[in-house]
N, C-alpha and C positions, 0 to 999 in steps of 0.2 A: 529448571522452570516448568518444564512438562511434567514432571514427577509430582511437583507440588501441586498442580492444576488437577492432576489425576487422583491425588489424596483428598484433595477439597472435595472432588465430584463424588468419590466414594463415600466420604463422610456426609456430604449433603443427601445422598440417595439413602443412606443408613438411617438418618435422622427422619427424612420423611417416611421410611417404611415403619418407624417407630411410633411418630407421632400421628400419622394418618389413623391408624386403627384407633388409638387413644383419642383422638377427636371424635371418631364415630362413636366410640362407647359413652363418652361425655355427652354427645348429643341424644343417643339413645336413653340416657337416664333421665331425661326430662321430656321424652316424647310419650304422647298420650295415642297417637296414631300414626303410622308411617307405611302406607301400602306400596307396595311394589307397581310400578317402577319408578315412583317418585323420587326426585333428588334431594328433595327435604322432606321432612314431617309436615303432616297435614295440620297437627295440633299438638300443643305441649302441655304439660302437667306437672305439678311439684308432689303428686302423690307418693312416688317412690323416694323422694327425699324427706318427705314426714314419716312414710313408714321406716325409713334407715334411722332416723333421728328419735322417732318417738313409739316405733312399732315394737312387737314383741320380741324382736332379736336383742334389743338392748345394746346398740353399737358398741358405745364406750367401755362397759365391761367385757364385750366380745373381743374388741381390740386390745386390751389390756392383758386379758388371759391368753390370747394368742401371741401378742408380742413378748410377755414375760415367758411363756413357753419356748418360743423360738429362740429367744435371747439365753436361756439356760442351755438350750442344746447347742448353739452357737459357742459360747465359752468353755462348756465341758469338752466338746468335738475339737476346739482349738488347742485347749490344754494337752488332750491325749495326743493330738498332732504334732505338737512341740515336743513333748517328751518321748514320743516314738521316734521321730525324725532324727533328734539328739542321739538316742539309743542306736540308730542303725547306722547313721552317718559318720559318727565321733567315736564309736567303739566297736572292738571286734569281740564277739561272744558266739559260743556253739547256737546253732538254730537261728541266726540272722536271716537266713534266706527263708526259714518258716514263717517270721515275723512279717517279711514282706509280703509273702503270699496269704497269711492270715488277713492282712489289712484290705485286701481286694476280695476277699470270699463273699461278703453281703453283696457285692455287683454281681456276683454269678448266680444269683438265686432268684428266680422271678419273684416280683413284688408280691403278688398273690400268694403263692406258695409260702414266702416268708412270713407274711402278715398271718397266716393260718397257724404254722409252726409255732410261731412266738406267741401267739395268742394262748395255745394250749399251755406252753412253759409258764407264762405269767399267771393263769389260771391256778395252776399248782403252786405257785410261789406266793400267791394271795395279792399280786399287783395288777390283776386285770380290773378296768373300769377305775383306775386311779391315775393321777398326774405322772405318779412316780414311774408307772408302766409305760405309759405314752411318752415320757422324756426318753426312757431306756429304748423303745423301739425307733423312735426318731434319731436316736444318738447312733444307733447301728447303722442307719442308713446314711448319717452325713460324716461318720469318722472315716471312711476310705477317702473321701475327698479332702478333707481336712489334713490327713496324712500324706496324701501327695502332694497337697499345695506346700505344707510345712517341710516336707523332705526336699523339694526342689530347693527353696528358699534357703534352707539349711546347708545344704550342699554347696550353694553359691557363696554364702557367708563364710563358712568355717568355724573355726574356734581360736584363730592365731590371736587377733586382738583380745580376746577373753584372757588367754594363756598370759599375755603380756601384762594386761592389767594386775592379774595375780602375781606375776613376778614383781611386778611394781608396788605390791605391799595390799591389794584388794583381795578381800575373802570372796570365795565363790560365788555367792548369792548376789553381792554387790557388782562383781564383775559380769555376771550374767545380766542383772536388770539393767545397769548402766551403760554397759558395752554392746552386748549381743543383742537385747531386746530392741533397742532403736534401729539396728540393721535388719531386725525380723519384721519390722512394722509393717512393712506393704505386704508381706506374706500372711501376717496375722490379719490384717484388714480383709485380705481376700479369702482367708480361711473362715472367719466368722461371718462374712457375707454369706458365701456358699452354704455354710451350717444354717445359718438364719433362714435364707429362702427355701432350702428342702426342708426344715421343719415346718415353716410357715405355710408350705404349701401342699403339705402331706393330707390325703383325704382318708384314702381306703384304710391304711394303717391306723390313722386316729380313730375311725369309726370301728374298726374291729377291735382293738385294743381298748379304747376308752368307752366302747359300749354306748356310745351316744351321749354319756353323761359329761364328757370333758368336751366342752364346746370350744371350737376355732372358727374363725372367719372362712376357712376353706369349707369346713363342714356345714356352714350354713350357705355358702355361695353354690357348692354344686348343685344342691336340689333345686335352687331357683334356675339355673342354666338347664337342667333337664326337664323342669316343668313347662318351658316354652315361654316363660313371662320374660321377654327380652329387657323390659324397662327395669324390672326390679334386679335382674341379675347384671346389668349394666352398671346400676348403681352400686351394687356390693362389688362388683369387679373395680370400680373406681375408687372405693374405700379400702379394698384390698390392695391395689397398687400403689395409691397415695401412702398408705400407713409403711409399705415395705420401702418406699422411696424415702420417707422420712427418717426411718431408722437407719438407712445407708448414709443420710447427710449426717446423722449424730455420729456415726462410725468414723467419717471424714473429717469431722470436725475435732472429736477426740483425739484422733492421731495426729492432727495438724498442730493442735494445742501441745501435745505432747513432744512432737519434734521441734516446736518452738523453744519449748522450755528447756530440751537437750542442747540445742544450739546456743541459748544463752548461758548456760552454764560454762 
């Protein structure tokens, strides 16, 4: 009983710490004047909402391009994570430990150094200021996390059920997609969520490699925060968080539907 009360208290405090800042940001997004130490704003305005919807930022196009870019990184990162995890956990081959080490190397390099070095490489390859170049640099940042998540899940699931399915006559692809993938779904969801948010929130690497031509919502949001315009930065923050949560909701829905179909079979 005491343990349940403690868990509920921790959950309540956690939710409070999450939703209180979000409530303040929402209030700032429609605030015209809020001097310190006033508890509530003195005046309200829809200036920021009009700028968000009808201003020069073109929010719908900005969100579509940002979500498409982050989803591409999430899908590619998760696919690489699954393949790497299966190779390192289910097979033995020379250089296996080097693969483990290589998957963590991007985390050991400072972000600024990494962005400047990769920009020079992409310029030489003709990929600077392109979507492909931005996807590559985001993917390099996301892959270590995707590999780590999928390695843990693959180690827990193993391949015994997949082998049994093949013994019963299923070909390897059918055994993988109908037996192993449903077991990996929680890890796949976590990996895609991590890859998505890492790509979605990238600012410096996107600015360096994209050269300001590849627009994302993070690229527009940060200058408003630095400019000191709290109302505009707040309304863009709401759009940023809201769109990310909407994508996570879609992830959850797709996984839930896939699991339901698997159970009905």
